[in-house]
C-alpha positions in Angstrom: -33.5 19.8 -29.2 -31.3 19.2 -26.9 -27.4 20.2 -26.8 -24.5 18.4 -25.7 -25.1 18.3 -21.9 -28.9 17.1 -22.4 -30.6 21.0 -22.2 -33.7 21.1 -24.2 -32.3 24.4 -26.4 -35.7 25.6 -27.0 -35.8 26.0 -23.0 -33.0 28.8 -22.6 -33.6 32.2 -22.4 -33.7 35.0 -25.4 -30.4 36.9 -24.7 -32.6 39.9 -23.8 -34.0 37.6 -21.4 -30.8 36.7 -20.2 -29.6 40.0 -19.5 -32.4 40.9 -17.5 -32.5 38.4 -15.2 -28.5 39.2 -14.8 -29.9 43.4 -14.2 -31.9 41.9 -11.3 -29.4 39.9 -9.6 -27.1 43.3 -9.5 -30.2 46.0 -8.3 -30.2 43.4 -5.2 -27.1 45.3 -4.5 -29.0 48.5 -4.3 -29.0 50.7 -1.0 -31.7 52.8 -2.4 -34.8 52.2 0.3 -36.8 54.1 -2.8 -36.7 51.7 -5.3 -33.7 49.1 -6.2 -32.0 49.0 -9.9 -30.0 47.5 -12.0 -27.9 48.1 -15.0 -25.8 45.5 -17.6 -23.8 47.1 -20.2 -22.8 45.2 -23.0 -21.5 44.6 -26.4 -21.8 41.3 -28.2 -22.9 39.7 -26.2 -20.1 40.4 -23.0 -20.9 42.1 -20.3 -18.7 45.4 -19.8 -20.1 46.8 -16.2 -22.7 46.6 -13.8 -24.6 49.3 -11.8 -26.5 49.2 -9.2 -28.0 52.3 -7.1 -26.4 53.2 -4.0 -24.5 56.6 -2.3 -20.9 57.2 -3.6 -18.1 54.4 -1.8 -17.0 54.7 1.2 -20.2 57.1 1.8 -23.1 56.5 4.2 -26.4 54.8 2.8 -29.5 56.2 3.5 -30.5 53.7 5.6 -27.8 54.8 7.9 -28.8 58.1 7.8 -32.0 57.9 9.6 -33.6 57.2 6.1 -34.5 58.5 2.6 -34.0 62.1 2.6 -36.3 62.9 -1.2 -39.6 61.0 0.6 -38.8 63.3 4.2 -39.1 66.0 1.8 -41.8 64.5 0.0 -40.1 64.8 -3.5 -42.3 62.7 -6.1 -40.3 59.7 -8.3 -38.2 61.2 -11.5 -38.4 65.4 -9.9 -35.6 67.0 -8.4 -32.5 63.5 -8.9 -29.9 66.1 -7.3 -32.0 66.1 -4.0 -30.7 61.9 -3.5 -27.1 60.6 -1.9 -27.1 57.7 -4.4 -25.8 57.6 -7.7 -27.9 56.0 -10.5 -27.7 51.8 -11.8 -26.4 53.8 -14.8 -23.9 56.3 -14.0 -21.9 53.7 -11.8 -22.2 50.9 -14.9 -20.5 53.7 -16.8 -18.0 54.8 -14.0 -17.0 51.5 -13.2 -16.1 51.1 -17.0 -13.9 54.0 -16.7 -12.5 53.2 -13.4 -11.7 49.8 -15.1 -10.0 51.3 -18.5 -13.6 49.3 -20.2 -14.4 50.9 -23.5 -17.9 51.3 -24.0 -18.8 50.9 -28.1 -21.5 50.1 -29.3 -23.5 48.8 -26.3 -26.8 47.6 -25.5 -27.5 48.7 -21.6 -30.4 46.6 -19.8 -31.8 48.6 -17.3 -34.9 47.4 -14.2 -35.9 51.3 -15.1 -36.3 53.6 -17.9 -33.0 56.1 -17.6 -33.6 59.4 -16.5 -32.7 62.1 -18.9 -28.9 62.9 -16.4 -28.6 58.6 -16.8 -30.2 59.3 -21.4 -27.2 61.9 -22.3 -24.3 60.2 -20.1 -25.6 56.4 -21.9 -26.2 58.6 -25.5 -22.4 59.8 -24.8 -21.3 56.3 -23.5 -22.1 55.5 -27.6 -25.1 52.9 -26.6 -26.9 52.0 -28.9 -29.8 49.9 -27.7 -31.8 50.0 -24.3 -33.5 47.2 -22.8 -36.0 48.6 -19.8 -38.5 46.8 -17.5 -40.4 49.6 -15.3 -40.9 52.9 -16.8 -40.1 56.2 -15.2 -41.7 59.4 -15.4 -39.5 61.3 -17.5 -40.6 62.1 -20.9 -37.1 64.3 -21.8 -35.0 61.2 -21.6 -37.6 59.2 -24.4 -36.9 61.7 -26.6 -33.5 63.1 -26.4 -32.8 58.9 -26.7 -35.2 58.6 -29.7 -32.9 61.6 -30.9 -30.3 60.7 -30.9 -30.9 57.5 -32.5 -30.9 54.9 -30.1 -33.2 51.8 -30.0 -35.5 51.4 -26.9 -36.8 48.3 -26.1 -39.3 48.1 -23.4 -39.3 44.2 -21.6 -41.2 42.1 -20.3 -41.0 38.6 -18.6 -44.7 37.8 -20.0 -43.9 37.8 -23.4 -40.8 35.8 -23.3 -43.1 33.2 -22.9 
């Protein structure tokens, strides 16, 4: 089956695959030296906002300051997130929506990594109803809170997309 432009419709990505691919492009803007994360907030198949992890605007990035503070202190992944210069991708996506007056309602969040508990709480309050994520993150409280709030969690895998 083809559309009017001769494109095989059976080769089109699913909506989740489409938004996850965009999420990976967004993550390429990350300035974090440890983990590049992207987030895309979507409602009714429309992108509302995007975010990636990095230092607040106008501030130096870790690469400009001689390296990652967390690595220098040997802080394990998923712990002591306050010891980091960067905002998380999900936080930046929510902030960008607020800065630009975009109402978040009945949102699906696409994230390259499962949100941490801090981001989970923000996403719950931002009316995120569904989170599609690729990589796990070591934060059991995040998963517990999202499940308690009734947020649907979907682990996405490129291999599952055929």
